[in-house]
BALUM-340034 format. One record per residue (C-alpha): x, y, z. Coordinates in steps of 0.1 Angstrom, whole numbers, padded with zeros to 4 digits, always signed. Layout:
XYZ...
//
This chain:
-0003+0001+0000+0009+0034-0004+0008+0061+0020-0031+0063+0029-0053+0035+0032-0080+0038+0011-0119+0031+0025-0146+0019+0003-0171+0030+0027-0164+0056+0054-0196+0054+0074-0185+0012+0078-0147+0026+0088-0157+0052+0113-0183+0031+0130-0176+0025+0168-0158+0043+0194-0120+0059+0189-0098+0075+0216-0093+0113+0202-0056+0134+0211-0061+0172+0195-0032+0197+0195-0045+0235+0189-0020+0259+0179-0028+0297+0175+0000+0307+0150-0008+0344+0157+0001+0340+0194+0022+0307+0197-0003+0297+0224-0011+0256+0221-0036+0235+0237-0047+0201+0240-0079+0177+0238-0078+0143+0248-0114+0124+0250-0137+0099+0228-0153+0100+0197-0180+0073+0194-0201+0072+0161-0235+0053+0170-0261+0048+0142-0288+0077+0133-0325+0064+0133-0319+0075+0098-0292+0066+0074-0258+0074+0091-0236+0078+0123-0238+0104+0154-0206+0116+0161-0199+0126+0197-0171+0138+0210-0164+0142+0249-0133+0151+0269-0112+0174+0284-0096+0206+0266-0068+0224+0281-0059+0260+0270-0034+0280+0288-0034+0253+0314-0067+0255+0324-0084+0225+0319-0124+0225+0307-0148+0196+0297-0154+0202+0261-0179+0180+0235-0198+0185+0201-0222+0165+0180-0222+0160+0140-0243+0141+0118-0224+0120+0093-0250+0112+0067-0243+0091+0031-0228+0112+0010-0237+0118-0029-0213+0090-0044-0213+0051-0028-0188+0055+0004-0186+0089+0009-0206+0108+0037-0220+0146+0037-0209+0159+0076-0233+0182+0091-0232+0200+0124-0260+0187+0149-0283+0215+0140-0284+0202+0103-0264+0228+0088-0237+0214+0063-0206+0215+0075-0184+0194+0046-0185+0165+0025-0157+0136+0031-0147+0109+0009-0121+0086+0023-0121+0061-0007-0083+0070-0015-0076+0075+0020-0072+0110+0018-0097+0140+0013-0094+0177+0016-0124+0195+0023-0132+0237+0028-0156+0251+0051-0160+0289+0051-0171+0304+0087-0181+0340+0083-0147+0358+0062-0125+0329+0080-0117+0298+0060-0115+0260+0074-0093+0238+0052-0096+0200+0065-0069+0172+0053-0081+0138+0063-0059+0107+0064-0064+0074+0071-0029+0055+0083-0049+0021+0087-0079+0001+0099-0074+0016+0131-0065+0046+0131-0068+0082+0111-0060+0120+0117-0074+0149+0106-0055+0185+0103-0073+0214+0099-0057+0251+0094-0079+0278+0100-0072+0315+0084-0084+0346+0079-0093+0372+0100-0107+0363+0133-0082+0333+0137-0049+0317+0124-0049+0278+0141-0041+0245+0134-0058+0217+0149-0043+0184+0147-0066+0156+0160-0054+0117+0160-0078+0088+0161-0070+0058+0178-0101+0028+0175-0107+0014+0208-0105-0023+0212
//
């Protein structure tokens, strides 16, 4: 295999529970933070997966509980996903059939560009670069499947 691990069906691959470790770097200030926790991709009543992430985010030495919920719905092509915020607003598409995907999400005047890389059957990574007038960040998240 090459550098990336192809995934024929993203929803099948993601289903289950994952350990999460995220670093957050503010490129403007040089400050860093970290998130550790769990992401569970469980079934939705309709097709797709409910993504629920929970854990602890530490910023400037202060730990705080943190969580978020997303909806991963079947995408426009077989094996892909349409990722939405919990309230149904569009977030980004996701196609891991080559093991790698790049997605953009405009947020006000800032742009979120995410790169998704599948490392093997039990590990994947996202790197979000956020740039614009309000933010200058890099968020790197490593996921490892829980046994």
